[in-house]
N, C-alpha and C positions, 0 to 999 in steps of 0.2 A: 631069665633076664627080665628085669623090671622095665616098665614103660617110662617114657620121658615124663609123663604126667605124675607118676608115682615118685620119680626122682625129684621133680620140682617141689612137690609137696613135702617130701622127706627133708630136702635141703632147707626149705623154709622153716620146718620144725626144728631141726638141729641148730641152725644159725640163729633163729629167732629166740630160742632158749638162751643161747650164749649172749646175744645182744641185749637181752633184758636184764642181765646181771649188773649189779652196781659197778663192778670192775670194768665194764665196757662203756661206761658213760664217757661221752666225748669221742668215742671211736668213730671214725669216718674213713672207710677204706673200700676200695674196689675188691671184688672177690670173683673167683672162678672155681668151678668144679668140673674137671675133665672126666668124662665117662668113656673110656676107650672102647668098651664093649658095645656102646651105642653109637660111637663116632660123633658124639655131641659134647659141647661145653656149655654149662650153665653159667651165666654171667649176671652179676648184680652188684649191689652196694650195701655194705653193712654200715648203717648210720642211724643216729637218733633212736637207738634201742630196737631197731627192726631191720629186716632185710627188704631192700627196695629194688624196683626195676629188674626183677629176676626174669631172664629170658633164655631160651635154648638156641644155640647156634651150632652150625656144623663145625667140627674140629678141623680147623684149617691152619697150616703152618704160617707163621708170620703175623698172627693176630696179636694185638697188644697184650702185654702181660698185666695181670691184675696184681694188686698189692699183696693179697692173700690167695694162694693157689692150692687147691686140693686136687688129688687124682685118686680115683678108686673105681671099682666096678659098680654098676648100677645096683646089683644085689647087696653089696656091702653098704652102700649109702642107705638103702631101705632098712637093712639090718641094724644100722646105727640108731635109727629112730624107733625101731620096735623093741630095742633093748636086747636083741640077740647078739649084738657085737658091741664091745666097749672100745672107745676111741684109743686109749693108751696102748693096750695090747695089739690092736690092729695097726697102729702107727709103728710100734716097735718091731712088728713082724714084717712090715713093708706092704701090707694089704692096703693101707691108706698112706698116701704121701701128702705132706704139708710143706709148702715153700712160702717163705715170707722174709722180710727184712728182720734184723735182729730185734729191733724195738717191738715190732709186731709179734714176733715169736715169744718174747718175754710177756707181753700182754696176754696173748692167747694162752700161754702156760697158766697164768693166773685164772683164766676163765675155765680151763678144762680141769 
């Protein structure tokens, strides 16, 4: 099980790479990454080509939903950044869950 610090660094890396792509220009969305094995949710904002205001919170029911929501284990998040796990196969197999509105999904598809 990865630490919350490793997960924050990994998420910053994964999303920072996506945010810097030209297809992400003008993207301004709230995001969350739920880590059930740690009982935490990482929340932040994807805007201006970077990930901003990333913070860890306890996973509590009733919390506001982000525009883009990821769910995965802490180890899978770290594996995504180290290149040991590819997003598309992990998503297709259910190891990584991605929820977003249709317009955001189409835009994310162009980024991935």
